[in-house]
Backbone bond lengths (Angstrom), bond angles and torsions (degrees), N, CA, C in turn:
res aa  C-N    CA-C-N  psi(-1)  N-CA   C-N-CA  omega(-1)  CA-C   N-CA-C  phi
1 M - - - 1.428 - - 1.527 108.76 -
2 P 1.309 118.63 105.58 1.467 121.33 -176.55 1.530 111.13 -70.95
3 T 1.298 114.84 147.26 1.458 121.38 178.97 1.521 109.32 -140.91
4 K 1.296 117.82 155.07 1.462 122.11 179.45 1.522 111.44 -93.24
5 K 1.316 117.98 -0.49 1.459 121.07 179.76 1.523 109.67 -70.89
6 P 1.333 116.93 147.35 1.467 119.01 179.79 1.521 111.56 -66.30
7 R 1.305 115.55 148.03 1.463 121.77 179.45 1.526 109.27 -96.33
8 I 1.310 114.51 141.69 1.463 121.07 177.67 1.515 107.90 -127.70
9 M 1.327 115.43 134.35 1.453 119.72 177.30 1.537 108.40 -103.79
10 V 1.303 116.45 132.10 1.466 121.73 -178.25 1.516 108.68 -116.41
11 N 1.322 116.21 128.53 1.463 121.94 175.00 1.520 108.72 -111.96
12 F 1.309 116.23 132.85 1.458 121.16 178.48 1.518 108.45 -100.89
13 S 1.317 115.30 120.84 1.461 119.66 178.87 1.527 111.23 -78.79
14 D 1.317 116.11 -21.92 1.457 120.98 -178.21 1.531 108.49 -117.86
15 E 1.315 116.60 123.62 1.461 120.36 -178.31 1.526 111.63 -66.64
16 A 1.326 117.11 -30.09 1.461 120.80 179.01 1.536 110.63 -64.65
17 L 1.322 116.93 -35.95 1.463 120.70 177.56 1.526 110.47 -66.30
18 Y 1.317 116.65 -40.62 1.462 121.16 177.48 1.533 110.11 -63.43
19 D 1.321 117.01 -44.59 1.466 120.83 178.89 1.534 110.99 -61.54
20 L 1.318 116.49 -41.06 1.462 120.92 178.55 1.533 110.28 -63.06
21 L 1.320 116.98 -41.55 1.460 120.78 178.19 1.533 110.86 -62.59
22 M 1.319 116.83 -43.09 1.463 120.44 -179.47 1.535 111.72 -65.55
23 K 1.328 116.68 -37.59 1.465 119.69 177.00 1.527 110.59 -65.28
24 D 1.339 116.97 -41.38 1.464 120.49 177.29 1.528 111.13 -63.90
25 C 1.318 117.04 -37.55 1.462 120.86 177.81 1.531 110.63 -61.39
26 E 1.315 115.84 -43.67 1.467 119.72 179.40 1.523 111.39 -66.45
27 L 1.326 117.16 -42.89 1.461 121.17 -178.48 1.530 111.74 -64.63
28 Q 1.315 116.86 -39.49 1.456 120.23 -175.61 1.532 112.49 -97.98
29 D 1.321 116.66 4.99 1.458 122.89 177.61 1.533 111.54 53.26
30 R 1.322 115.17 52.85 1.465 122.48 178.62 1.521 109.11 -126.88
31 S 1.313 115.40 157.38 1.459 118.76 174.30 1.528 108.45 -76.96
32 D 1.319 115.67 163.31 1.462 118.86 -178.96 1.522 111.44 -64.21
33 S 1.323 117.95 -38.52 1.465 119.83 179.43 1.530 111.07 -68.52
34 A 1.341 117.11 -37.86 1.462 120.03 178.00 1.523 110.68 -66.07
35 M 1.322 116.71 -37.23 1.466 120.46 179.18 1.529 110.57 -68.08
36 I 1.315 117.16 -41.09 1.469 120.18 178.65 1.521 109.88 -63.82
37 M 1.321 117.37 -42.35 1.467 120.37 178.35 1.530 110.63 -63.87
38 R 1.321 117.57 -38.48 1.466 121.07 178.54 1.527 110.44 -64.08
39 I 1.318 116.03 -43.48 1.464 120.68 179.62 1.526 110.11 -63.19
40 L 1.328 116.93 -43.39 1.467 119.84 179.48 1.528 111.42 -65.49
41 K 1.318 117.68 -41.13 1.465 120.09 178.19 1.523 111.01 -61.26
42 L 1.337 116.56 -44.76 1.464 119.69 179.38 1.525 111.50 -64.13
43 H 1.322 115.81 -41.23 1.470 120.54 -179.78 1.529 110.46 -61.29
44 Y 1.323 117.00 -48.80 1.459 119.81 -177.29 1.523 112.26 -73.48
45 A 1.309 117.97 -26.89 1.468 119.73 173.70 1.525 109.81 -66.04
46 N 1.333 116.93 -41.16 1.467 120.60 177.36 1.524 110.92 -66.07
47 R 1.313 116.81 -40.18 1.471 120.50 179.34 1.527 110.16 -64.75
48 K 1.328 116.71 -37.58 1.457 120.26 179.21 1.524 109.99 -65.31
49 D 1.329 117.69 -39.69 1.464 121.30 177.00 1.519 111.01 -63.59
50 E 1.335 116.50 -41.02 1.467 120.15 178.36 1.518 110.44 -64.70
51 A 1.328 116.75 -42.91 1.459 120.41 -178.73 1.521 111.32 -66.94
52 S 1.327 117.85 -32.23 1.464 120.19 -179.00 1.528 111.62 -69.13
53 L 1.320 117.15 -19.96 1.465 119.79 177.64 1.522 111.57 -66.62
54 F 1.328 116.47 -27.27 1.461 120.60 -173.17 1.521 112.87 -112.70
55 R 1.331 117.38 24.41 1.456 119.65 177.14 1.521 108.99 -69.77
56 P 1.331 117.63 140.96 1.471 120.05 -178.15 1.521 113.85 -60.69
57 D 1.340 118.20 -31.26 1.461 118.29 -178.57 1.523 112.03 -71.34
58 Q 1.320 117.67 -19.54 1.464 119.92 178.38 1.526 111.75 -92.04
59 L 1.315 116.87 -19.30 1.456 119.92 178.84 1.524 108.78 -85.89
60 S 1.275 116.87 139.24 1.457 120.21 177.41 1.518 108.20 -137.79
61 E 1.301 113.88 155.09 1.452 118.81 -179.30 1.518 108.90 -80.64
62 G 1.287 115.76 127.46 1.455 120.52 -178.51 1.512 111.58 -83.30
63 K 1.321 115.08 -173.64 1.459 120.82 178.59 1.520 109.19 -66.51
64 R 1.299 115.47 135.40 1.464 119.12 179.93 1.523 109.88 -76.11
65 V 1.307 114.57 127.64 1.457 120.88 179.93 1.522 106.86 -124.13
66 P 1.322 117.95 128.62 1.463 118.28 179.59 1.528 110.98 -65.23
67 V 1.304 114.78 139.64 1.453 119.45 -179.47 1.519 109.99 -72.81
68 F 1.340 115.48 -44.36 1.463 120.53 178.32 1.524 107.48 -118.81
69 E 1.309 116.18 123.83 1.459 119.39 178.29 1.521 108.61 -90.51
70 D 1.329 114.91 137.77 1.460 119.51 178.03 1.523 109.09 -74.69
71 T 1.328 115.54 140.62 1.465 119.08 175.36 1.524 107.96 -78.08
72 P 1.295 117.64 143.77 1.466 119.25 -179.68 1.528 109.86 -67.09
73 P 1.321 116.92 148.58 1.479 118.70 179.61 1.533 110.24 -65.92
74 P 1.326 116.67 150.01 1.474 119.11 -178.69 1.522 110.50 -64.28
75 Q 1.316 115.63 150.37 1.463 120.72 178.82 1.521 108.39 -75.90
76 T 1.310 116.24 122.11 1.465 120.38 -173.73 1.518 112.42 -70.48
77 G 1.311 118.98 -38.29 1.457 121.76 -177.55 1.514 112.22 -64.29
78 R 1.300 117.26 -43.24 1.455 121.23 -176.99 1.527 111.22 -70.40
79 A 1.317 117.06 -40.07 1.463 120.36 -179.03 1.524 110.40 -64.47
80 S 1.319 117.59 -38.13 1.476 118.93 -179.07 1.529 110.61 -68.60
81 K 1.354 118.13 -33.45 1.457 120.52 177.60 1.524 110.17 -65.95
82 I 1.346 116.75 -40.01 1.465 120.15 179.24 1.520 110.28 -65.18
83 H 1.331 117.25 -44.62 1.457 120.50 178.94 1.534 111.05 -62.79
84 A 1.306 117.25 -39.51 1.464 121.00 -179.49 1.539 110.27 -64.78
85 S 1.345 116.33 -41.45 1.456 118.58 179.66 1.514 111.04 -68.42
86 L 1.321 118.10 -34.05 1.461 120.94 178.16 1.531 110.38 -69.37
87 D 1.329 117.12 -38.27 1.468 120.23 178.18 1.527 110.73 -64.49
88 R 1.319 116.14 -38.19 1.476 119.20 179.97 1.528 110.53 -69.17
89 A 1.301 116.09 -38.13 1.461 120.28 -177.39 1.530 110.54 -70.61
90 G 1.351 116.87 -34.32 1.450 120.16 -178.76 1.511 113.31 -77.90
91 S 1.346 120.13 -18.69 1.460 122.16 -176.19 1.493 112.52 -88.88
């Protein structure tokens, strides 16, 4: 049955993968080419969902939070009182 759809040749490097595909074809009553096309469609549908998570229009800049917070400067009045009391105690 001739068709105008492009032809794709698939080579399996692992015989176990080929056997698994053939078992799935028998279980789901599909031809091997139909099963391969189904697997590819599912794979690329999942990839499209993953890619849509990182589209720039969905990403937005959040509230800016400083990575390192500066410590407040020491209180000058209190430190001088402590130093004065230490000087009196040492004399």
